[in-house]
Each structure stands twice: as C-alpha cells, then as structure tokens.
C-alpha positions in Angstrom: 115.0 69.5 82.8 114.6 69.9 86.5 111.0 71.3 86.5 108.0 70.5 84.4 107.1 73.7 82.5 103.3 74.0 81.9 102.1 74.6 78.4 100.3 77.8 79.4 101.2 80.3 82.1 97.6 81.2 82.8 95.6 78.0 83.1 94.2 76.7 86.3 94.9 73.0 86.6 92.2 70.6 87.5 93.6 69.8 90.9 93.0 73.4 92.0 89.3 73.1 91.1 88.8 70.1 93.3 87.1 70.2 96.7 83.8 71.4 98.1 82.9 75.1 97.8 80.7 77.1 100.1 77.0 77.0 99.1 75.5 80.3 98.0 73.7 81.0 101.3 77.1 80.6 103.2 79.1 82.8 100.9 81.4 84.9 103.0 81.7 88.7 103.0 85.2 89.6 101.8 87.2 92.6 103.2 90.5 93.3 101.4 92.7 95.9 103.2 95.5 97.2 101.1 98.3 99.4 102.4 100.3 101.6 100.1 104.1 100.9 100.0 104.6 98.6 103.0 107.5 96.4 104.1 108.2 93.6 106.5 110.2 96.1 108.6 107.2 98.4 109.0 104.9 96.1 111.0 105.7 94.8 114.5 104.2 91.3 113.9 107.1 90.8 111.5 110.4 92.6 111.5 109.7 96.2 112.9 111.2 97.0 116.3 110.9 100.8 116.2 107.3 100.9 115.1 104.4 99.3 116.9 101.3 98.2 115.0 99.0 96.7 117.7 95.8 96.5 115.6 97.5 94.9 112.6 99.4 92.6 115.0 96.1 91.6 116.6 94.6 90.8 113.1 97.7 88.6 112.5 97.2 86.8 115.8 93.5 86.1 115.0 94.4 84.5 111.6 97.3 83.3 109.6 100.4 85.2 108.4 101.0 84.7 104.7 104.7 84.3 104.8 105.4 84.2 101.0 102.7 86.6 99.6 103.7 89.1 96.9 102.5 92.2 95.1 101.7 92.0 91.4 104.6 94.4 90.7 107.1 96.5 92.7 105.1 99.7 91.9 101.5 100.8 92.3 99.5 100.7 89.0 100.9 97.5 87.5 100.5 95.7 90.9 96.9 96.9 91.2 96.1 95.8 87.6 97.4 92.3 88.5 95.4 92.3 91.7 92.1 93.2 90.2 92.3 91.2 86.9 94.4 88.1 88.0 96.6 88.9 84.9 100.1 90.1 84.5 100.3 93.8 84.0 102.1 93.5 80.7 98.9 92.1 79.3 97.2 95.5 79.8 96.0 97.1 76.6 94.9 100.2 78.4 98.2 101.6 79.5 98.1 100.1 83.0 101.5 98.4 82.7 103.2 101.5 84.0 102.5 104.0 86.8 99.7 106.5 86.0 100.6 110.2 86.7 97.9 112.9 87.0 100.1 115.6 85.4 100.8 113.5 82.3 98.0 114.4 79.8 98.6 111.2 77.8 97.6 109.2 80.9 94.1 110.7 81.1 92.5 108.1 78.8 94.3 105.1 80.3 92.3 102.5 82.1 90.7 99.1 81.8 89.4 98.1 78.4 85.9 96.9 78.0 86.9 93.2 78.0 89.3 93.5 81.0 87.3 92.4 84.0 88.0 93.1 87.7 87.2 90.8 90.6 84.7 93.5 91.7 82.7 93.0 88.5 83.0 89.2 88.8 81.6 89.3 92.4 79.0 91.9 91.4 77.7 89.5 88.8 77.5 86.8 91.5 75.3 89.0 93.7 77.8 90.7 95.9 77.5 94.4 97.0 80.8 96.0 96.1 82.6 99.1 97.6 86.0 100.7 97.2 87.2 103.0 99.9 90.5 104.7 99.2 93.0 104.6 96.4 92.2 103.5 92.8 95.2 104.5 90.6 93.8 102.6 87.6 92.3 105.5 85.7 91.6 109.1 86.5 90.6 110.9 83.3 86.9 110.4 83.3 84.0 108.2 84.5 84.7 105.6 81.9 87.8 104.5 83.7 86.6 105.0 87.3 85.8 102.4 89.9 82.1 102.6 89.2 82.7 101.6 85.6 84.7 98.6 86.7 82.4 96.7 89.1 82.2 98.8 92.2 78.8 99.9 93.4 80.2 102.7 95.6 83.5 104.6 95.8 85.0 107.1 98.3 88.6 108.1 97.8 91.1 109.3 95.2 91.4 108.2 91.6 95.1 108.9 91.3 98.1 107.5 93.0 99.0 110.0 95.8 97.3 112.9 97.5 98.1 115.3 100.3 96.5 113.8 103.4 94.6 116.9 104.4 94.0 118.9 101.2 93.3 115.6 99.2 95.1 117.1 96.2 98.1 116.0 94.2 100.1 119.2 94.1 97.4 121.7 92.8 95.0 119.1 91.5 92.1 118.1 93.8 91.5 114.3 93.8 88.7 113.3 96.2 85.5 111.6 95.1 82.3 110.1 96.2 81.2 107.8 93.4 81.9 109.8 90.3 81.5 113.3 91.9 84.4 115.4 93.0 83.9 116.5 96.6 85.6 118.7 99.2 85.7 117.1 102.7 87.5 117.9 105.9 89.7 115.4 107.5 92.9 113.3 107.1 92.7 110.9 104.2 93.5 107.8 106.2 90.7 108.5 108.7 88.2 109.3 105.9 89.0 106.1 104.1 88.5 104.1 107.3 85.2 105.9 108.1 83.8 105.2 104.6 84.7 101.5 105.0 83.2 101.3 108.4 80.0 103.0 107.3 79.6 100.6 104.5 80.0 97.6 106.9 77.6 99.0 109.4 74.9 99.8 106.8 74.8 96.0 106.1 74.2 95.2 109.7 73.7 91.7 111.0 73.6 88.8 108.7 70.1 88.1 107.3 68.6 85.8 104.7 67.7 88.7 102.4 71.1 90.4 102.8 73.6 90.1 100.0 77.2 89.3 100.8 79.6 92.1 100.2 83.0 92.8 98.8 84.8 95.7 100.5 88.2 96.9 99.3 89.8 99.3 101.8 92.8 100.8 99.9 94.7 103.1 102.2 97.1 105.7 100.8 99.2 105.3 103.9 102.1 105.1 104.5 102.9 106.2 100.9 104.9 109.4 101.0 103.8 109.6 104.6 105.9 112.6 105.7 103.5 115.1 104.2 101.2 116.9 106.6 103.0 115.8 109.8 104.4 117.7 112.7 107.5 116.2 114.3 107.1 116.5 118.0 109.4 113.9 119.6 113.1 113.7 120.0 113.1 110.0 120.7 113.4 108.0 117.4 111.1 105.3 118.8 108.3 107.7 119.7 105.4 108.2 117.4 104.6 111.7 116.1 101.3 113.4 115.8 99.4 114.2 112.6 98.6 117.8 111.9 97.4 119.7 108.9 100.1 122.0 107.5 103.0 120.1 108.8 104.5 120.3 105.3 103.4 123.5 103.6 104.2 126.0 100.9 105.5 129.1 102.5 106.2 132.1 100.3 107.2 135.4 101.9 105.8 134.1 105.2 102.3 133.6 103.7 101.0 130.0 104.2 99.5 128.4 101.1 97.9 125.1 100.3 100.0 122.1 101.4 101.5 120.2 98.5 102.9 116.7 98.4 106.5 117.5 97.7 107.6 113.9 97.8 105.8 112.9 94.6 105.4 116.3 92.8 108.0 117.1 90.2 110.2 120.2 90.4 108.0 121.8 87.7 105.0 121.1 89.9 106.6 122.8 92.9 107.7 125.8 90.9 104.1 126.1 89.6 102.8 126.8 93.1 105.7 129.1 93.8 108.6 129.4 96.1 110.6 127.0 98.3 109.2 124.6 100.8 110.0 124.2 104.5 109.3 121.5 107.0 107.9 122.5 110.4 109.3 120.2 113.1 112.1 119.4 115.4 115.5 120.9 115.5 117.0 118.3 113.2 114.6 119.1 110.3 116.3 121.1 107.6 114.9 123.3 104.8 113.4 121.6 101.8 114.1 123.2 98.5 112.5 122.5 95.1 115.0 120.0 93.9 115.6 117.8 96.9 114.2 116.7 100.3 116.7 117.1 103.1 115.6 115.6 106.3 117.6 113.7 108.8 117.0 109.9 108.6 115.8 109.6 112.3 113.2 112.4 111.7 112.0 110.7 108.5 111.5 107.5 110.3 109.5 109.3 113.0 107.3 110.8 110.3 106.9 107.4 108.8 105.9 106.0 112.2 103.2 108.6 112.4 101.7 107.4 109.2 102.0 103.8 110.4 100.0 104.8 113.5 97.4 106.3 111.2 97.3 103.1 109.1 97.0 101.0 112.3 94.2 103.2 113.6 92.4 102.8 110.3 92.6 99.0 110.4 91.3 99.1 113.9 88.3 101.2 112.8 87.4 98.7 110.1 87.8 95.7 112.4 85.7 97.4 115.0 82.9 98.0 112.5 83.0 94.3 111.6 82.6 93.3 115.2 79.8 95.8 115.7 77.9 94.7 112.6 77.4 91.1 113.9 78.5 89.6 110.6 80.5 86.6 111.4 81.1 85.0 108.0 83.8 87.3 106.9 87.1 86.7 105.2 89.6 89.5 105.9 92.8 89.9 104.0 95.5 92.5 104.9 98.3 93.1 102.3 100.1 95.9 100.4 100.4 96.9 96.8 104.2 96.7 96.8 107.2 96.9 99.0 108.4 100.0 101.0 110.0 103.1 99.6 113.4 103.1 101.2 114.7 106.2 99.3 115.8 109.5 100.7 112.3 110.8 100.5 110.8 108.2 102.7 111.8 105.8 105.4 110.1 102.4 104.8 111.9 99.1 105.7 111.7 95.7 104.0 113.2 94.1 107.2 115.1 90.9 106.5 114.5 91.2 102.7 116.7 92.9 100.2 115.5 96.0 98.3 112.2 97.8 98.2 109.8 99.6 95.9 110.9 99.8 92.2 113.0 96.7 92.5 112.6 93.0 91.9 114.5 91.9 94.9 112.2 90.3 97.5 111.7 93.5 99.4 110.0 95.0 96.4 107.3 92.4 96.0 107.1 90.3 99.2 104.6 92.3 101.3 103.2 91.9 104.9 100.0 89.8 104.5 97.4 88.3 106.7 94.4 86.0 106.2 91.6 85.9 108.8 88.9 83.3 108.2 87.3 82.3 111.5 86.4 78.6 111.7 88.6 77.8 108.7 92.0 79.2 109.3 93.4 78.6 112.8 94.3 81.7 114.8 98.0 82.3 115.3 99.0 80.1 112.3 101.0 80.8 109.2 100.7 79.7 105.6 103.9 79.4 103.6 102.2 78.9 100.2 103.7 81.0 97.4 101.0 83.4 96.3 100.2 87.0 95.6 97.7 89.7 94.6 97.5 88.2 91.2 95.7 85.2 92.7 92.9 87.1 94.4 90.5 87.2 91.4 90.3 83.4 90.9 90.3 82.9 94.7 87.5 85.3 95.2 85.4 83.6 92.5 85.7 80.4 94.4 84.9 82.1 97.7 81.8 83.6 96.1 80.5 80.2 95.2 81.4 80.1 91.4 81.7 76.3 90.7 82.0 76.5 86.9 85.1 76.8 84.8 87.3 79.7 85.7 88.3 82.3 83.1 91.9 82.3 82.0 94.1 83.8 84.6 97.8 84.2 85.3 96.9 83.8 89.0 95.6 80.6 90.6 92.9 79.7 93.1 94.5 79.7 96.6 91.7 78.0 98.4 93.4 74.5 98.3 96.2 76.0 100.4 94.2 78.5 102.5 91.2 76.3 103.3 92.5 72.7 102.9 96.1 73.1 103.9 97.3 71.7 100.6 100.4 72.8 98.6 100.0 74.3 95.2 102.9 73.8 92.8 103.2 77.1 91.0 105.5 79.9 90.1 105.3 83.7 90.1 106.6 86.0 87.3 107.6 89.6 87.7 108.8 92.4 85.4 109.8 96.0 86.0 111.9 98.5 84.0 113.1 95.9 81.5 114.1 93.4 84.3 112.6 90.0 85.0 112.4 87.6 87.9 110.7 84.2 88.6 109.9 82.6 92.0 109.5 78.8 92.3 109.7 77.2 95.7 112.8 78.7 97.5 114.5 79.5 94.2 114.6 82.9 92.7 115.8 83.7 89.2 116.4 87.3 88.4 118.0 88.5 85.1 120.2 85.4 84.8 121.2 85.2 88.5 119.9 82.5 90.8 119.3 82.6 94.5 118.3 80.1 97.2 116.1 82.3 99.5 115.9 79.6 102.2 119.7 80.0 102.7 120.2 83.5 101.3 117.3 85.8 102.0 119.5 88.8 101.2 120.1 87.6 97.6 123.8 87.9 97.9 125.1 84.6 96.4 124.5 83.9 92.7 124.1 80.1 92.3 123.4 80.1 88.5 126.8 78.7 87.5 126.5 76.0 90.1 122.9 75.1 89.1 122.7 75.7 85.3 119.7 73.4 84.7 117.6 75.1 87.4 118.6 78.6 86.1 117.8 77.5 82.5 114.4 76.2 83.5 113.4 79.3 85.4 114.6 81.5 82.5 112.3 79.4 80.3 109.4 80.1 82.7 110.1 83.8 82.4 109.9 83.6 78.6 106.7 81.5 78.9 105.0 84.5 80.5 105.4 86.3 77.1 102.9 84.0 75.5 99.6 85.6 74.6 96.5 84.6 76.6 93.5 83.3 74.7 90.0 84.6 75.3 88.0 85.0 77.4 89.7 87.8 79.2 86.9 88.2 81.8 83.8 87.0 83.3 81.2 87.4 80.6 80.5 83.6 80.7 79.7 83.7 84.4 75.9 83.8 84.9 74.8 87.1 86.2 73.1 86.3 89.6 73.0 89.8 90.9 71.1 91.6 88.1 74.3 93.4 87.0 75.9 93.5 83.6 78.5 95.7 81.9 
C-alpha cells in the first residue's frame, strides 16, 4: 500500500489537537463570507482578466489566499450541509444530501435533525452572538428548519436557494425573512444582505470586556443566476453593466408583471405566471422563450460581471463596517459554496481548472478562498494546505477556545496549518450524482481515473494504469467514507458557556 488509510474517516488525530489555543478573553470574532456559485475565473486576484473585483482582491492582499480550498459538494444544499456540520452530506438524515427546491412539496419538511448540529450552535453554546445574513438553503418549510432553530440568534435573507434580486421571490413564491417572519423590503438582495451584515457588526461596536465575540455568516446569493434583473448597457465585453429592477421581466401583451427568475424556474413555473419572457438590453440580446434562454455569450458575461460588481461592493460594505467598528481581533474568511455555473444560462468561469458546478472536476469544488487573520497570517501570503468548507466546524470550535475533545467530524481542524504553518496529512472525499472523487496531495481519483493535478490541472491524462497501487488506495479511501459515524453527532457534550441550549 502506498498510503496509510486511517481506521475512521471522521476522527481528529491527536497531532491536530496540539498547540496553544487563544484564551477566552482573546477569542476572535469570526466573519464568514460565502459567495454563491463562484469560480477562479470570476475574481481578478486569481484567473479573471475580464472582470475586476478590487475589494475582494484587497482582502486577498491583506491575508492569505487558500490555494487548495474546496466546497463540500459541487451544488448548494449538500455543500452547505457539509460546511455547517463538518460532516459529509450523504450522512444527512433530513434530506439535505440533495438540492432543496421550493416548488417540491416533499422538500418542505427537510432540514437538520435534532441531533445534527451546526457550527452556529456550537459557537452559540460557547458564548458567541450569531447572525446569518443571506442565503440559507437548508430548510424552508417552517420555523423548525430555519436558521433560528439551528444556532443563529438573528437572520435576514432567503430560506430557499435562489431569489429574484429585486422581488425577493422564487418565481411566484416570496422568500425574504427577518428572523422567522416573512417581510417585504425594497432593494437589491446583494445590497440588503451586505447592509444587514454591516448593521450587525456596527451594533457590536468597539471591543469591550463585557462584549461577547460574534460569528457572522454573510451568505450572498450573487452571482448565482446573476443575469436576472439586469440591464445591459455596454457594448464592450469588458465593461461592467448596471443593475436595474425589471431588467428581466414577464411581459404579456405589453403589460409588465412581477420579474421572475427564469434561470432557475422550471417551464411549468414560467407557464404558471403566463406568457413568454423577454430580455431588455443591448442589440445582441434575443428573446427568451419558456423552454430556453437564448442570449449571446458576450452579453451573458457582461450580465455576470454586473453581479460580480454587486458582490464586490457587498464585500466592501462588510469590510468597511469592520473597520468602522474598531474591532481588531477578527478572522475573516471569504469562500464560495461551489464552483461556477458555466452552462448556457450563466457565464461563470473556473479559470485554469476543468469543469464547474454539478461536476466533480476541480472547477466544481475548488473555490476562490481567502483567510485574513491580522497578526497571525501574513498579508500577501498563500496557504497551500488541502482543506474545505467541511473543516470549518472543527476549526471554528478551536478558534472559539474549545480545548476539550472535538465531536466526531469528517472535517479536520485547520489551525495547525493556518496559524502554525504546519502541514496536515489528510484527504477530501466528494460525491455527486452517483459519482465519487478523492483528493490526497496532488493526486485526484475520480471514478477509477487518476490525475496528477500538479502536472495536469485540466485533468486530461488518466494515470490509473501507470499507478495502480495509488489508484487502488484512493479508491479504498472513497469506500471508507461509506462507514457510519458513531455518536456523538453534535456538540451536546460541549459545556454551554453562553446560556444557550437546544
């Protein structure tokens, strides 16, 4: 055997628990910024040349680029399940191993089970104030599966996976909430999410002895299906376009109706609101009918650039609030829930990597990611440690000062790499649509094929026949991920220091 295969896929080895941890009074605030469907070719600090993201670039320059950081899955709900729980999505017993859809009535009861804990609940138990601004997509049917039922003290955003940016509806279903109350608010969703996050930060003000640390998750819906509600105003493919309500609208007999998000709604959904759809925009934009989206590629990319501008502005708003607050012990992480949508209905780019959303090639899971930790992580650096969203729960527990044994996770504590500059010997397992892949070092195994990403980032040359032992070992690691995980599933054994319990 080439590699030593651990006896469990979820354990945290003792070497990862070593090292000093921050004392309770020095526990940092944690701000996690999550973009929706983002690739290496969409941000200018990595591979984008036609889109500029100055605020995100500045964040990268003030911290470290995480060069080998991955989503939990190549689609939204399973990736977010892994992010919040630190567990593979196929362990979900509440139907979160697949994408939740608002129009599917069978999905209304899906969500976290009572003993499936999120990192928000873990940190709440450790005395953190917790807030989610933006997208949830882990339960939308009732309050029992909402963010407030799963560790967040406050919530502003959408429970589902995608909304029109101005009407805040998925087709005809409104989906905008403050805590557990549906509300109607004016404004573009990206701006509203950024404002909610900024207000939460500013309410905490300057550090004080009696002020609890906070966990803030800023989960933008951009640039997911970013073409909706945009007006194309530029002929230069490299020029950003403006955002405008009604850029994509339902137009029946010349009478404007509520905008609908055609790019995720089904044909039946569109027929339910009546008529065909048109795109207002430049001369190259063509009519949109109920069974397809027909827009020139250059126009789609300009629409996408507008949503990237909105995302970049939102990140700037959050970072500005942090600076104004005077809080200087803050860990900021920027990442994405999965790779870009490169299909006809969108225009994302995975840059140098192959594939995108819905696939297990690197472009589907390797996402643009940044870690800013002033005084700990050098500005302008990079961290090559293999890691991902699945590692955030155990890592956040250590950041929050939990020194006891960790619950059983599939993810690992990344502090030895992030803080101490060490190297963690680990692998990452992925599944989607009946397919499997494993990452270990530069090797990638995917459904029997083997690639050396250091020499072949495009995953073009299958090396399985030339390296049968390596291929066999990685296949064994993939099967190992099938093993059930013993209890405990969550954080019930962590002392409640914040007066919170579930």
